[in-house]
C-alpha positions as CSV (number, residue, x, y, z in Angstrom):
1,M,10.7,5.7,4.0
2,I,7.0,6.5,3.9
3,T,5.7,9.5,6.0
4,N,2.3,10.9,6.6
5,N,3.1,14.6,5.9
6,T,-0.3,15.7,7.4
7,T,0.5,14.3,10.8
8,N,4.3,14.1,10.5
9,T,4.2,10.4,11.4
10,I,6.4,7.7,10.0
11,I,4.4,4.9,8.4
12,S,7.3,2.7,7.2
13,S,11.0,3.0,7.4
14,Q,11.8,0.2,4.9
15,E,9.9,-1.2,2.0
16,I,10.2,-3.0,-1.3
17,I,9.4,-1.0,-4.4
18,C,7.5,-2.8,-7.2
19,T,7.2,-1.2,-10.6
20,S,6.9,-4.1,-13.0
21,F,3.8,-6.1,-13.6
22,L,5.6,-9.3,-12.5
23,S,6.9,-7.8,-9.2
24,Q,3.4,-6.3,-8.5
25,M,1.8,-9.7,-9.2
26,W,4.3,-11.5,-6.9
27,G,4.0,-8.8,-4.2
28,L,4.2,-10.2,-0.7
29,M,3.6,-13.9,-1.7
30,F,5.8,-16.3,0.3
31,R,7.5,-13.4,2.1
32,K,7.8,-12.7,5.8
33,K,6.0,-9.6,7.1
34,Q,7.3,-6.5,5.4
35,N,6.2,-3.4,3.6
36,L,5.8,-2.9,-0.1
37,I,5.0,0.0,-2.5
38,M,3.4,-0.7,-6.0
39,I,3.8,2.1,-8.5
40,F,1.5,2.2,-11.5
41,K,1.8,4.3,-14.7
42,E,-1.6,5.9,-14.2
43,E,-4.4,6.2,-11.8
44,K,-6.9,3.3,-11.9
45,H,-9.2,1.2,-9.7
46,L,-7.0,-1.4,-8.2
47,S,-7.7,-5.1,-7.9
48,L,-5.6,-7.0,-5.3
49,H,-5.4,-10.5,-4.2
50,N,-3.9,-11.9,-1.0
51,F,-3.2,-15.4,-2.2
52,L,-0.1,-17.1,-0.8
53,V,0.3,-14.3,1.7
54,F,-0.2,-16.0,5.0
55,Y,-0.9,-13.0,7.2
56,P,-3.4,-10.1,7.0
57,I,-2.1,-6.8,5.7
58,D,-3.3,-3.1,5.6
59,V,-3.5,-1.4,2.2
60,I,-3.3,2.3,1.5
61,V,-4.3,3.6,-2.0
62,I,-2.7,6.9,-2.9
63,D,-3.7,9.1,-5.8
64,K,-1.5,10.9,-8.3
65,D,-1.2,13.9,-6.0
66,M,0.1,11.7,-3.1
67,N,-3.2,12.0,-1.1
68,V,-4.6,8.9,0.6
69,A,-7.6,7.9,-1.5
70,E,-8.7,4.8,0.3
71,I,-7.7,2.4,3.2
72,K,-8.3,-1.3,3.5
73,E,-7.4,-2.6,7.0
74,N,-7.0,-6.2,7.8
75,F,-7.0,-7.5,4.2
76,R,-7.2,-11.2,5.0
77,P,-5.1,-14.0,3.3
78,F,-6.6,-15.8,0.3
79,T,-9.1,-13.1,-0.5
80,F,-9.7,-10.5,-3.3
81,W,-10.3,-6.7,-3.0
82,R,-11.1,-4.0,-5.5
83,S,-10.6,-0.3,-4.6
84,S,-13.6,2.0,-4.9
85,K,-11.3,5.0,-5.5
86,K,-8.6,5.3,-8.1
87,G,-4.9,5.2,-7.2
88,K,-1.5,5.4,-8.7
89,Y,0.4,4.0,-5.7
90,V,-0.4,1.1,-3.3
91,I,1.3,0.6,0.0
92,E,0.9,-2.8,1.6
93,L,1.8,-3.0,5.3
94,G,2.0,-5.8,7.8
95,K,-1.0,-6.3,10.1
96,D,-1.5,-3.7,12.9
97,R,1.1,-1.3,11.5
98,L,-1.5,1.2,10.2
99,K,-3.8,1.9,13.1
100,G,-4.1,5.6,13.7
101,K,-1.3,6.6,11.3
102,V,-3.3,7.5,8.2
103,N,-6.7,8.8,7.3
104,P,-8.2,9.5,3.8
105,G,-7.1,12.8,2.5
106,N,-3.8,12.8,4.3
107,K,-0.7,13.8,2.2
108,I,1.9,11.1,1.9
109,L,5.6,11.4,1.2
110,I,7.6,8.5,-0.2
111,K,11.3,9.2,0.0
112,N,13.6,7.8,-2.7
113,L,10.6,7.3,-5.1
114,Q,11.8,7.1,-8.7
């Protein structure tokens, strides 16, 4: 479960957790609309692709302190994107699931994060 602790709003109640390079590369490709968390070993600028994902998604970049660093709404299929801010976590959400739930600087809680 992913919660915006700043506004006490639930962002996602169920998501896939990706920690390996292969699971992060595979991501949401060929999957139905669902939510995903990518966990990286250290903060870095993140490069994402949306190839073989047939619907737009919203992306939240979260820093090592669990603060929202950057938001990319409506990340369209078959495109690339590189974050301007560094992040340790990426949350990918189905289209229209983010609107009004998160702003840069908000504190995020990811339950059952290992």
